[in-house]
DSSP file (Angstrom, degrees, kcal/mol; ACC not computed):
  #  RESIDUE AA STRUCTURE BP1 BP2  ACC     N-H-->O    O-->H-N    N-H-->O    O-->H-N    TCO  KAPPA ALPHA  PHI   PSI    X-CA   Y-CA   Z-CA
    1    1 A M              0   0    0      0, 0.0   143,-0.1     0, 0.0     2,-0.1   0.000 360.0 360.0 360.0 140.1   30.8  222.8   82.2
    2    2 A K        -     0   0    0    141,-0.2   141,-2.5   140,-0.1     2,-0.3  -0.337 360.0-145.3 -71.5 148.7   33.2  221.4   79.7
    3    3 A R  E     -A  142   0A   0    139,-0.2   139,-0.2    -2,-0.1   137,-0.1  -0.819   8.6-161.6-109.3 153.3   33.1  217.7   78.6
    4    4 A R  E     -A  141   0A   0    137,-2.8   137,-2.8    -2,-0.3     2,-0.1  -0.961  29.1-101.0-129.6 151.0   36.0  215.5   77.7
    5    5 A P        -     0   0    0      0, 0.0     2,-0.5     0, 0.0   133,-0.1  -0.393  29.5-143.6 -69.1 149.5   36.0  212.3   75.8
    6    6 A L        -     0   0    0    131,-0.4     2,-1.7    -2,-0.1     3,-0.1  -0.961  18.5-123.6-112.5 131.6   36.2  209.0   77.7
    7    7 A D     >  -     0   0    0     -2,-0.5     4,-2.4     1,-0.2     5,-0.2  -0.581  31.7-174.5 -73.9  91.9   38.2  206.2   76.2
    8    8 A I  H  > S+     0   0    0     -2,-1.7     4,-2.9     1,-0.2    -1,-0.2   0.858  77.6  53.9 -60.7 -39.2   35.3  203.7   76.4
    9    9 A Q  H  > S+     0   0    0      2,-0.2     4,-2.7     1,-0.2    -1,-0.2   0.931 110.8  44.9 -64.6 -45.3   37.4  200.8   75.2
   10   10 A S  H  > S+     0   0    0      2,-0.2     4,-2.4     1,-0.2    -2,-0.2   0.914 114.4  49.8 -63.7 -42.2   40.0  201.2   77.9
   11   11 A Y  H  X S+     0   0    0     -4,-2.4     4,-2.5     2,-0.2     5,-0.2   0.943 112.5  47.3 -59.6 -48.2   37.3  201.7   80.5
   12   12 A S  H  X S+     0   0    0     -4,-2.9     4,-1.7     1,-0.2    -2,-0.2   0.913 111.5  50.4 -61.0 -45.0   35.5  198.6   79.3
   13   13 A D  H  X S+     0   0    0     -4,-2.7     4,-1.7    -5,-0.2     5,-0.3   0.909 111.6  49.0 -59.4 -42.5   38.7  196.5   79.3
   14   14 A R  H  X S+     0   0    0     -4,-2.4     4,-2.4     1,-0.2    -2,-0.2   0.927 113.3  44.0 -66.4 -46.2   39.6  197.7   82.9
   15   15 A V  H  < S+     0   0    0     -4,-2.5    96,-0.8     1,-0.2    97,-0.3   0.749 117.0  47.5 -74.2 -20.5   36.1  196.9   84.4
   16   16 A R  H  < S+     0   0    0     -4,-1.7    -1,-0.2    -5,-0.2    -2,-0.2   0.745 126.3  23.9 -89.7 -24.5   35.9  193.5   82.6
   17   17 A S  H  < S+     0   0    0     -4,-1.7    -2,-0.2    -5,-0.2    -3,-0.2   0.617 108.6  76.1-116.6 -16.4   39.4  192.2   83.4
   18   18 A G  S  < S-     0   0    0     -4,-2.4     3,-0.1    -5,-0.3    -4,-0.0  -0.219  90.5 -76.7 -88.4-179.0   40.5  194.1   86.6
   19   19 A P        -     0   0    0      0, 0.0     2,-0.5     0, 0.0    -1,-0.2  -0.249  65.1 -75.5 -70.5 166.1   39.4  193.6   90.2
   20   20 A C     >  -     0   0    0      1,-0.2     4,-2.3     2,-0.1     5,-0.2  -0.505  42.4-152.2 -63.2 115.5   36.1  194.8   91.5
   21   21 A F  H  > S+     0   0    0     -2,-0.5     4,-2.1     1,-0.2    -1,-0.2   0.823  92.6  53.3 -65.4 -29.6   36.7  198.6   91.8
   22   22 A I  H  > S+     0   0    0      2,-0.2     4,-2.8     1,-0.2    -1,-0.2   0.930 109.2  47.3 -71.4 -44.5   34.1  198.9   94.5
   23   23 A C  H  > S+     0   0    0      1,-0.2     4,-2.1     2,-0.2    -2,-0.2   0.902 113.1  50.0 -61.6 -39.8   35.7  196.2   96.7
   24   24 A E  H  X>S+     0   0    0     -4,-2.3     5,-2.5     2,-0.2     4,-0.7   0.897 110.6  49.8 -65.6 -40.0   39.1  197.8   96.1
   25   25 A L  H ><5S+     0   0    0     -4,-2.1     3,-1.2     1,-0.2    -2,-0.2   0.942 111.2  48.5 -61.1 -48.5   37.6  201.2   97.1
   26   26 A V  H 3<5S+     0   0    0     -4,-2.8    -2,-0.2     1,-0.3    -1,-0.2   0.862 108.4  54.9 -61.3 -36.3   36.1  199.7  100.3
   27   27 A R  H 3<5S-     0   0    0     -4,-2.1    -1,-0.3    -5,-0.2    -2,-0.2   0.644 119.5-112.1 -71.4 -14.5   39.5  198.0  101.0
   28   28 A G  T <<5 +     0   0    0     -3,-1.2     2,-0.5    -4,-0.7    -3,-0.2   0.632  54.8 165.9  92.4  15.0   41.2  201.5  100.8
   29   29 A N    > < -     0   0    0     -5,-2.5     3,-2.1     1,-0.2    -1,-0.3  -0.539  30.0-149.7 -67.2 115.4   43.2  200.8   97.6
   30   30 A R  G >  S+     0   0    0     -2,-0.5     3,-1.3     1,-0.3    -1,-0.2   0.755  92.4  67.3 -61.5 -26.0   44.3  204.3   96.6
   31   31 A D  G 3  S+     0   0    0      1,-0.3    -1,-0.3    -7,-0.1    -6,-0.1   0.672 108.5  39.3 -67.7 -14.6   44.3  203.3   92.9
   32   32 A Y  G <  S+     0   0    0     -3,-2.1    -1,-0.3    -8,-0.2    -2,-0.2   0.125  86.1 142.6-119.9  17.8   40.5  203.0   93.2
   33   33 A A    <   +     0   0    0     -3,-1.3     2,-0.3    -5,-0.1    -8,-0.1  -0.310  22.8 178.7 -64.9 142.6   39.8  206.0   95.4
   34   34 A H        -     0   0    0     -9,-0.1     2,-0.7    14,-0.0    14,-0.1  -0.872  42.0 -88.7-132.5 166.3   36.7  208.1   94.8
   35   35 A V        -     0   0    0     12,-0.4    12,-2.8    -2,-0.3     2,-0.3  -0.721  47.7-139.5 -81.8 115.1   35.3  211.1   96.6
   36   36 A T  E     +B   46   0B   0     -2,-0.7    10,-0.3    10,-0.2     3,-0.1  -0.569  26.3 177.5 -82.4 136.6   33.1  209.8   99.4
   37   37 A V  E     -     0   0B   0      8,-3.3     2,-0.3     1,-0.4     9,-0.2   0.772  69.6  -4.2-100.4 -40.8   29.8  211.5  100.2
   38   38 A F  E     -B   45   0B   0      7,-1.5     7,-3.0     2,-0.0    -1,-0.4  -0.991  59.1-177.8-156.4 148.8   28.5  209.2  102.9
   39   39 A E  E     +B   44   0B   0     -2,-0.3     2,-0.2     5,-0.2     5,-0.2  -0.966   7.2 164.0-153.8 137.8   29.5  206.0  104.7
   40   40 A D        -     0   0    0      3,-2.4    -2,-0.0    -2,-0.3     0, 0.0  -0.708  59.8 -75.7-133.2-167.9   28.1  203.7  107.4
   41   41 A K  S    S+     0   0    0     -2,-0.2     3,-0.1     1,-0.2    21,-0.0   0.787 128.8  23.6 -65.8 -25.9   28.8  200.2  108.4
   42   42 A D  S    S+     0   0    0      1,-0.1    20,-3.2    20,-0.1    21,-0.4   0.615 119.2  50.3-111.7 -17.3   27.0  198.6  105.4
   43   43 A T  E     - C   0  61B   0     18,-0.3    -3,-2.4    19,-0.1     2,-0.4  -0.918  49.8-167.6-133.3 147.0   27.0  201.3  102.7
   44   44 A I  E     -BC  39  60B   0     16,-2.4    16,-2.3    -2,-0.3     2,-0.4  -0.999   6.6-164.6-132.3 140.2   29.3  203.7  100.9
   45   45 A V  E     +BC  38  59B   0     -7,-3.0    -8,-3.3    -2,-0.4    -7,-1.5  -0.989  18.8 165.6-123.3 128.3   28.2  206.5   98.7
   46   46 A F  E     -BC  36  58B   0     12,-1.9    12,-3.0    -2,-0.4   -10,-0.2  -0.974  38.3 -97.7-144.1 156.6   30.7  208.2   96.4
   47   47 A L  E     - C   0  57B   0    -12,-2.8   -12,-0.4    -2,-0.3    10,-0.3  -0.481  45.4-105.1 -73.9 141.9   30.9  210.5   93.4
   48   48 A N        -     0   0    0      8,-2.7     7,-0.1    -2,-0.2     8,-0.1  -0.473  19.7-146.1 -64.9 130.6   31.2  209.0   90.0
   49   49 A K  S    S+     0   0    0      1,-0.3    -1,-0.1    -2,-0.2    -2,-0.0   0.729  99.2  40.6 -70.0 -22.3   34.8  209.4   88.6
   50   50 A Y  S    S-     0   0    0     93,-0.1    -1,-0.3     6,-0.0     2,-0.1  -0.544  86.8-178.7-124.6  64.1   33.3  209.7   85.1
   51   51 A P        -     0   0    0      0, 0.0    91,-3.5     0, 0.0     3,-0.1  -0.401  26.1-174.1 -75.2 138.7   30.2  211.9   85.6
   52   52 A T  S    S+     0   0    0     89,-0.2     2,-0.3     1,-0.2    84,-0.1   0.546  82.7  37.5 -97.6 -13.4   28.0  212.8   82.8
   53   53 A L  S >  S-     0   0    0     82,-0.1     3,-1.7    89,-0.1     2,-0.2  -0.993  97.4-100.5-137.1 143.4   26.0  215.0   85.2
   54   54 A L  T 3  S+     0   0    0     -2,-0.3    41,-0.0     1,-0.3    -2,-0.0  -0.445 109.8  19.7 -65.0 125.0   27.2  217.2   88.0
   55   55 A G  T 3  S+     0   0    0      1,-0.3     2,-0.3    -2,-0.2    -1,-0.3   0.552  82.2 159.4  93.0   9.1   26.6  215.5   91.4
   56   56 A Y    <   +     0   0    0     -3,-1.7    -8,-2.7    63,-0.1     2,-0.3  -0.502  16.0 169.4 -67.7 123.3   26.3  212.0   89.9
   57   57 A F  E     -CD  47 118B   0     61,-2.8    61,-3.1    -2,-0.3     2,-0.4  -0.862  29.7-128.9-134.9 169.6   27.0  209.5   92.6
   58   58 A L  E     -CD  46 117B   0    -12,-3.0   -12,-1.9    -2,-0.3     2,-0.5  -0.952   8.1-153.2-121.0 139.9   26.8  205.7   93.4
   59   59 A V  E     +CD  45 116B   0     57,-2.4    57,-2.5    -2,-0.4   -14,-0.2  -0.966  28.2 175.4-111.9 125.5   25.2  204.0   96.4
   60   60 A V  E     -C   44   0B   0    -16,-2.3   -16,-2.4    -2,-0.5     2,-0.3  -0.980  35.7-123.2-139.1 136.9   26.8  200.7   97.1
   61   61 A P  E     -C   43   0B   0      0, 0.0   -18,-0.3     0, 0.0     4,-0.2  -0.632  26.6-136.9 -71.3 139.7   26.7  197.9   99.7
   62   62 A K  S    S+     0   0    0    -20,-3.2     2,-0.2    -2,-0.3   -19,-0.1   0.884  86.1  76.5 -66.4 -37.6   30.1  197.5  101.1
   63   63 A A  S    S-     0   0    0    -21,-0.4     2,-0.5     1,-0.1   -40,-0.0  -0.523 101.4-101.4 -73.9 140.4   29.9  193.7  100.9
   64   64 A H        +     0   0    0     -2,-0.2     2,-0.4    49,-0.1    -1,-0.1  -0.494  53.7 165.1 -67.1 116.2   30.3  192.3   97.4
   65   65 A R        -     0   0    0     -2,-0.5    49,-3.6    -4,-0.2     3,-0.1  -0.990  19.0-179.8-131.3 139.4   26.9  191.5   96.1
   66   66 A E        +     0   0    0     -2,-0.4     2,-0.5    47,-0.2    49,-0.1   0.649  65.6  54.2-114.4 -21.3   26.1  190.8   92.4
   67   67 A D     >  -     0   0    0      1,-0.1     4,-1.8    47,-0.1     5,-0.4  -0.966  62.7-150.0-125.0 127.6   22.4  190.2   92.3
   68   68 A L  T  4 S+     0   0    0     -2,-0.5     4,-0.4     1,-0.2    -1,-0.1   0.870  97.4  31.4 -57.8 -41.9   19.7  192.5   93.6
   69   69 A V  T  4 S+     0   0    0      2,-0.1    -1,-0.2     1,-0.1     8,-0.1   0.894 127.0  34.4 -90.5 -43.7   17.3  189.7   94.4
   70   70 A T  T  4 S+     0   0    0      1,-0.2    -2,-0.2     3,-0.0    -1,-0.1   0.727 122.1  42.8 -89.2 -20.3   19.4  186.6   95.3
   71   71 A D  S  < S+     0   0    0     -4,-1.8     2,-0.4     1,-0.1    -3,-0.2   0.569 109.5  57.7-102.4 -10.5   22.3  188.4   97.1
   72   72 A L  S    S-     0   0    0     -5,-0.4     2,-0.1    -4,-0.4    -1,-0.1  -0.953  75.1-133.0-120.6 139.6   20.4  190.9   99.2
   73   73 A T     >  -     0   0    0     -2,-0.4     4,-2.5     1,-0.1     5,-0.2  -0.424  34.2-107.3 -75.7 165.3   17.8  190.3  101.8
   74   74 A E  H  > S+     0   0    0      1,-0.2     4,-2.6     2,-0.2     5,-0.2   0.900 122.8  52.0 -60.2 -39.6   14.7  192.5  101.5
   75   75 A S  H  > S+     0   0    0      2,-0.2     4,-2.4     1,-0.2    -1,-0.2   0.917 109.0  48.7 -63.7 -44.4   15.9  194.4  104.6
   76   76 A E  H  > S+     0   0    0      2,-0.2     4,-2.2     1,-0.2    -2,-0.2   0.921 112.5  49.5 -61.3 -43.5   19.3  195.0  103.1
   77   77 A Y  H  X S+     0   0    0     -4,-2.5     4,-2.4     1,-0.2    -2,-0.2   0.938 111.6  47.6 -60.7 -47.7   17.7  196.2   99.8
   78   78 A L  H  X S+     0   0    0     -4,-2.6     4,-2.0     1,-0.2    -1,-0.2   0.868 109.7  53.5 -64.7 -36.2   15.3  198.6  101.7
   79   79 A N  H  X S+     0   0    0     -4,-2.4     4,-1.7     2,-0.2    -1,-0.2   0.917 109.7  48.3 -63.0 -42.6   18.2  200.0  103.8
   80   80 A L  H  X S+     0   0    0     -4,-2.2     4,-2.5     1,-0.2    -2,-0.2   0.906 110.4  51.4 -63.1 -41.3   20.1  200.8  100.6
   81   81 A Q  H  X S+     0   0    0     -4,-2.4     4,-2.5     1,-0.2    -1,-0.2   0.856 105.5  55.7 -65.4 -33.9   17.0  202.4   99.1
   82   82 A A  H  X S+     0   0    0     -4,-2.0     4,-2.4     2,-0.2    -1,-0.2   0.891 108.4  48.2 -63.8 -38.3   16.7  204.5  102.2
   83   83 A V  H  X S+     0   0    0     -4,-1.7     4,-2.9     2,-0.2     5,-0.4   0.923 109.3  53.0 -66.7 -43.8   20.3  205.7  101.7
   84   84 A V  H  X S+     0   0    0     -4,-2.5     4,-2.5     1,-0.2     5,-0.2   0.940 112.0  46.3 -53.2 -48.6   19.5  206.5   98.0
   85   85 A Y  H  X S+     0   0    0     -4,-2.5     4,-2.1     2,-0.2    -2,-0.2   0.916 114.1  46.7 -62.6 -46.2   16.5  208.6   99.1
   86   86 A R  H  X S+     0   0    0     -4,-2.4     4,-2.0     2,-0.2    -2,-0.2   0.932 116.2  43.0 -63.6 -47.3   18.4  210.5  101.9
   87   87 A V  H  X S+     0   0    0     -4,-2.9     4,-2.9     1,-0.2    -1,-0.2   0.888 113.0  52.7 -70.2 -37.8   21.4  211.3   99.7
   88   88 A A  H  X S+     0   0    0     -4,-2.5     4,-2.3    -5,-0.4    -1,-0.2   0.898 109.0  50.9 -63.5 -39.3   19.3  212.2   96.7
   89   89 A G  H  X S+     0   0    0     -4,-2.1     4,-0.9    -5,-0.2    -2,-0.2   0.907 112.6  45.5 -63.0 -41.9   17.3  214.6   98.9
   90   90 A A  H >X S+     0   0    0     -4,-2.0     4,-0.9     1,-0.2     3,-0.7   0.914 111.1  53.3 -67.0 -42.6   20.5  216.2  100.1
   91   91 A L  H >X S+     0   0    0     -4,-2.9     4,-3.2     1,-0.3     3,-1.1   0.907 103.8  56.3 -57.7 -42.8   21.9  216.4   96.6
   92   92 A K  H 3< S+     0   0    0     -4,-2.3     5,-0.3     1,-0.3    -1,-0.3   0.781 106.2  51.0 -63.8 -26.5   18.7  218.2   95.4
   93   93 A R  H << S+     0   0    0     -4,-0.9    -1,-0.3    -3,-0.7    -2,-0.2   0.676 117.9  38.9 -80.8 -17.8   19.4  220.9   98.1
   94   94 A V  H << S+     0   0    0     -3,-1.1    -2,-0.2    -4,-0.9    -3,-0.1   0.813 118.8  39.9-100.0 -39.1   23.0  221.3   96.9
   95   95 A I  S  < S-     0   0    0     -4,-3.2    -1,-0.2    -5,-0.1     2,-0.1  -0.944  90.8-108.8-117.0 129.6   22.7  221.0   93.1
   96   96 A P        -     0   0    0      0, 0.0     2,-0.4     0, 0.0    -3,-0.1  -0.402  49.7-178.0 -56.9 125.6   19.9  222.5   91.0
   97   97 A T        -     0   0    0     -5,-0.3     3,-0.1    25,-0.2    -5,-0.0  -0.990  34.5-179.7-139.2 127.9   17.9  219.5   89.9
   98   98 A E  S    S-     0   0    0     23,-3.6     2,-0.3    -2,-0.4    -1,-0.1   0.840  83.1  -1.5 -86.8 -41.2   14.9  219.0   87.7
   99   99 A R  E     -E  121   0B   0     22,-1.2    22,-3.3     2,-0.0     2,-0.6  -0.993  63.8-136.3-150.2 144.9   14.8  215.2   88.1
  100  100 A I  E     -E  120   0B   0     -2,-0.3     2,-0.4    20,-0.2   -12,-0.0  -0.937  18.4-149.9-108.1 122.5   16.9  212.6   89.8
  101  101 A Y  E     -E  119   0B   0     18,-3.2    18,-2.5    -2,-0.6     2,-0.4  -0.755  14.7-175.1 -88.2 132.6   17.6  209.5   87.8
  102  102 A V  E     +E  118   0B   0     -2,-0.4     2,-0.3    16,-0.2    16,-0.2  -0.988  17.6 144.1-130.5 122.5   18.1  206.3   89.8
  103  103 A L  E     -E  117   0B   0     14,-2.1    14,-3.5    -2,-0.4     2,-0.7  -0.989  44.8-124.0-153.1 158.7   19.1  203.1   88.1
  104  104 A S        +     0   0    0     -2,-0.3    12,-0.2    12,-0.2     2,-0.2  -0.927  36.5 177.2-109.0 113.7   21.2  200.0   88.7
  105  105 A L        +     0   0    0     -2,-0.7    10,-0.4    10,-0.3     2,-0.1  -0.468  30.6  70.4-106.6 179.6   23.8  199.5   86.0
  106  106 A G        -     0   0    0     -2,-0.2     2,-0.3     8,-0.1     5,-0.2  -0.324  51.7-147.5  99.6 173.8   26.6  196.9   85.6
  107  107 A S  B >   -F  110   0C   0      3,-2.2     3,-0.9    -2,-0.1     6,-0.1  -0.943  39.8 -83.3-163.7 177.3   26.4  193.2   84.8
  108  108 A K  T 3  S+     0   0    0     -2,-0.3     4,-0.2     1,-0.2     3,-0.1   0.763 126.2  58.4 -63.2 -23.5   28.2  189.9   85.4
  109  109 A D  T 3  S-     0   0    0      1,-0.3     2,-0.3     2,-0.1    -1,-0.2   0.690 123.4  -3.4 -81.3 -19.7   30.5  190.9   82.6
  110  110 A G  B <  S+F  107   0C   0     -3,-0.9    -3,-2.2     1,-0.1    -1,-0.3  -0.902 127.6  16.2-173.4 142.1   31.7  194.2   84.2
  111  111 A N  S    S+     0   0    0    -96,-0.8     4,-0.1    -2,-0.3    -2,-0.1   0.949  70.1 167.7  53.4  51.3   31.0  196.3   87.2
  112  112 A S        +     0   0    0    -97,-0.3     2,-0.4    -4,-0.2    -1,-0.1   0.696  39.3 101.6 -73.5 -20.1   29.3  193.3   88.7
  113  113 A H  S    S-     0   0    0      1,-0.1   -47,-0.2   -49,-0.1   -49,-0.1  -0.534  85.5-114.6 -66.8 118.0   29.1  194.7   92.3
  114  114 A V        +     0   0    0    -49,-3.6     2,-0.3    -2,-0.4   -49,-0.2  -0.257  52.1 153.6 -59.7 138.9   25.5  195.8   92.6
  115  115 A H        -     0   0    0    -10,-0.4     2,-0.5   -55,-0.2   -10,-0.3  -0.982  40.7-119.4-159.4 161.6   25.1  199.5   92.9
  116  116 A W  E     -D   59   0B   0    -57,-2.5   -57,-2.4    -2,-0.3     2,-0.5  -0.953  18.6-147.9-112.5 124.2   22.7  202.4   92.3
  117  117 A D  E     -DE  58 103B   0    -14,-3.5   -14,-2.1    -2,-0.5     2,-0.5  -0.774  14.9-169.5 -84.5 129.7   23.6  205.2   90.0
  118  118 A V  E     +DE  57 102B   0    -61,-3.1   -61,-2.8    -2,-0.5   -16,-0.2  -0.971   9.9 174.5-126.5 114.8   22.0  208.4   91.1
  119  119 A A  E     - E   0 101B   0    -18,-2.5   -18,-3.2    -2,-0.5     2,-0.6  -0.978  23.2-140.2-130.4 125.9   22.3  211.3   88.7
  120  120 A P  E     - E   0 100B   0      0, 0.0   -20,-0.2     0, 0.0   -66,-0.1  -0.733  10.8-147.1 -88.7 121.6   20.7  214.7   88.9
  121  121 A L  E     - E   0  99B   0    -22,-3.3   -23,-3.6    -2,-0.6   -22,-1.2  -0.761  22.4-133.2 -82.1 121.3   19.3  216.2   85.7
  122  122 A P    >   -     0   0    0      0, 0.0     3,-1.0     0, 0.0   -25,-0.2  -0.368  28.2 -93.5 -72.8 156.3   19.8  220.0   85.9
  123  123 A P  T 3  S+     0   0    0      0, 0.0   -25,-0.0     0, 0.0   -24,-0.0  -0.331 105.0  30.3 -63.0 148.8   16.9  222.3   84.9
  124  124 A G  T 3  S+     0   0    0      1,-0.3     3,-0.0    -3,-0.1    -3,-0.0   0.475  72.8 145.5  86.3   2.6   16.8  223.5   81.3
  125  125 A V    <   -     0   0    0     -3,-1.0    -1,-0.3     1,-0.1     5,-0.1  -0.611  57.9-110.0 -73.4 127.5   18.4  220.6   79.6
  126  126 A P    >   -     0   0    0      0, 0.0     3,-2.5     0, 0.0     4,-0.3  -0.267  26.7-115.1 -57.3 144.4   16.7  220.2   76.2
  127  127 A Y  G >  S+     0   0    0      1,-0.3     3,-2.0     2,-0.2    -2,-0.1   0.854 114.1  58.4 -51.5 -42.9   14.6  217.1   76.0
  128  128 A E  G 3  S+     0   0    0      1,-0.3    -1,-0.3     5,-0.1     5,-0.1   0.623 107.4  49.3 -67.3 -10.2   16.7  215.4   73.3
  129  129 A Q  G <  S+     0   0    0     -3,-2.5    -1,-0.3     4,-0.1    -2,-0.2   0.290  99.5  86.9-107.4   7.5   19.7  215.6   75.7
  130  130 A Q  S X  S+     0   0    0     -3,-2.0     3,-1.2    -4,-0.3     4,-0.5  -0.247  78.4  16.0 -93.1-175.6   17.8  214.2   78.7
  131  131 A Q  T 3> S+     0   0    0      1,-0.3     4,-1.0     2,-0.2     3,-0.4  -0.200 131.2   2.9  54.0-126.9   17.3  210.6   79.9
  132  132 A F  H >> S+     0   0    0      1,-0.2     4,-1.2     2,-0.2     3,-0.7   0.879 132.2  56.8 -59.5 -38.9   19.6  208.0   78.3
  133  133 A H  H X4 S+     0   0    0     -3,-1.2     3,-0.6     1,-0.3    -1,-0.2   0.909 104.5  52.5 -58.5 -42.4   21.5  210.7   76.4
  134  134 A A  H 34 S+     0   0    0     -4,-0.5    -1,-0.3    -3,-0.4    -2,-0.2   0.744 112.8  45.3 -66.0 -23.4   22.4  212.5   79.6
  135  135 A L  H << S+     0   0    0     -4,-1.0     2,-0.5    -3,-0.7    -1,-0.2   0.597  85.2 107.4 -96.1 -13.3   23.8  209.3   81.1
  136  136 A M    X<  -     0   0    0     -4,-1.2     3,-1.8    -3,-0.6    -4,-0.0  -0.552  52.1-160.9 -79.0 116.7   25.9  208.1   78.2
  137  137 A A  G >  S+     0   0    0     -2,-0.5     3,-2.2     1,-0.3  -131,-0.4   0.723  87.7  76.9 -64.7 -20.7   29.6  208.4   78.7
  138  138 A E  G 3  S+     0   0    0      1,-0.3    -1,-0.3  -133,-0.1     3,-0.1   0.725  89.1  58.2 -61.6 -20.0   29.9  208.1   74.9
  139  139 A N  G <  S-     0   0    0     -3,-1.8    -1,-0.3     1,-0.3    -2,-0.2   0.306 126.5 -92.1 -89.2   7.7   28.7  211.7   74.8
  140  140 A G    <   -     0   0    0     -3,-2.2    -1,-0.3  -134,-0.1     2,-0.3  -0.077  36.4-104.5  99.2 158.0   31.7  212.7   77.0
  141  141 A V  E     -A    4   0A   0   -137,-2.8  -137,-2.8    -3,-0.1   -89,-0.2  -0.872  38.9 -95.4-117.8 153.4   32.1  213.1   80.7
  142  142 A L  E     -A    3   0A   0    -91,-3.5     2,-1.2    -2,-0.3  -139,-0.2  -0.431  27.0-135.6 -69.1 139.0   32.3  216.3   82.7
  143  143 A D        +     0   0    0   -141,-2.5  -141,-0.2    -2,-0.1    -1,-0.1  -0.726  37.0 172.3 -95.4  84.8   35.7  217.6   83.4
  144  144 A I        -     0   0    0     -2,-1.2     5,-0.1  -143,-0.1    -2,-0.0  -0.847  32.6-122.3-102.1 122.6   35.2  218.5   87.1
  145  145 A P    >>  -     0   0    0      0, 0.0     4,-2.0     0, 0.0     3,-0.6  -0.278  23.3-118.4 -59.7 147.9   38.3  219.6   89.1
  146  146 A S  H 3> S+     0   0    0      1,-0.3     4,-2.5     2,-0.2     5,-0.2   0.842 114.2  58.3 -59.6 -34.0   38.9  217.4   92.1
  147  147 A A  H 3> S+     0   0    0      1,-0.2     4,-2.1     2,-0.2    -1,-0.3   0.888 106.9  47.9 -63.3 -37.5   38.5  220.4   94.5
  148  148 A K  H <> S+     0   0    0     -3,-0.6     4,-2.4     2,-0.2    -2,-0.2   0.892 110.1  51.9 -68.9 -40.1   35.0  220.9   93.0
  149  149 A M  H  X S+     0   0    0     -4,-2.0     4,-2.4     2,-0.2    -2,-0.2   0.924 111.0  47.9 -61.2 -44.1   34.2  217.2   93.5
  150  150 A T  H  X S+     0   0    0     -4,-2.5     4,-2.7     1,-0.2    -2,-0.2   0.904 110.4  52.0 -63.1 -41.7   35.3  217.4   97.1
  151  151 A E  H  X S+     0   0    0     -4,-2.1     4,-2.5     2,-0.2    -2,-0.2   0.915 109.6  49.1 -61.4 -44.2   33.2  220.5   97.7
  152  152 A I  H  X S+     0   0    0     -4,-2.4     4,-2.4     2,-0.2     5,-0.2   0.944 112.6  47.7 -60.4 -48.6   30.1  218.8   96.3
  153  153 A A  H  X S+     0   0    0     -4,-2.4     4,-2.5     1,-0.2    -2,-0.2   0.916 112.7  48.6 -60.5 -44.4   30.6  215.8   98.5
  154  154 A Q  H  X S+     0   0    0     -4,-2.7     4,-2.4     1,-0.2    -1,-0.2   0.898 111.5  49.8 -64.0 -40.5   31.2  217.9  101.6
  155  155 A N  H  X S+     0   0    0     -4,-2.5     4,-2.1     2,-0.2    -1,-0.2   0.894 112.0  47.0 -66.7 -39.9   28.1  220.0  100.9
  156  156 A I  H  X S+     0   0    0     -4,-2.4     4,-2.2     2,-0.2    -2,-0.2   0.930 112.8  50.0 -65.9 -44.5   25.9  216.9  100.4
  157  157 A S  H  X S+     0   0    0     -4,-2.5     4,-1.4    -5,-0.2    -2,-0.2   0.902 109.6  51.7 -59.2 -42.4   27.3  215.4  103.6
  158  158 A K  H  X S+     0   0    0     -4,-2.4     4,-0.8     1,-0.2     3,-0.4   0.932 109.2  48.6 -61.1 -47.1   26.7  218.6  105.5
  159  159 A V  H >< S+     0   0    0     -4,-2.1     3,-0.8     1,-0.2    -1,-0.2   0.878 107.8  56.1 -62.2 -37.6   23.0  218.7  104.4
  160  160 A M  H 3< S+     0   0    0     -4,-2.2    -1,-0.2     1,-0.2    -2,-0.2   0.824 105.8  51.7 -64.1 -30.3   22.6  215.0  105.4
  161  161 A R  H 3<        0   0    0     -4,-1.4    -1,-0.2    -3,-0.4    -2,-0.2   0.638 360.0 360.0 -81.7 -13.8   23.8  215.8  108.9
  162  162 A E    <<        0   0    0     -3,-0.8    -1,-0.2    -4,-0.8    -2,-0.1   0.494 360.0 360.0 -71.0 360.0   21.3  218.7  109.4
């Protein structure tokens, strides 16, 4: 799949000075819309708009939380992790995956709403292009048509309902 460059400076400026994109997504602001994979009363899962790997999604508490330990109860954290596990399992059935990367990115300076990035490493990626290299938007993001993004989300959702 082809990659396209991402204007890292513009992206950084937007996430550091604009509103919380996750809160805006949850509010239904169309300017912050993403392709949703799963949603319940507390959690939303959506595909990354700037994916470095096919099927890369985020698992997010709907309520604005910034700190994993002080802003979430243990129960809330475990519920989010259960969603990570369920959606990652469904993703693995939809997208060929060698390893699933799970990490929490963001900071108080940008993308402060706590979330889990879940990214599937496809089989056959050379070692030097795995791990951090595979996740870095500085190496370009996949140019995935919106119809393909919707198809991926629908297929993962379907598997989750089985």
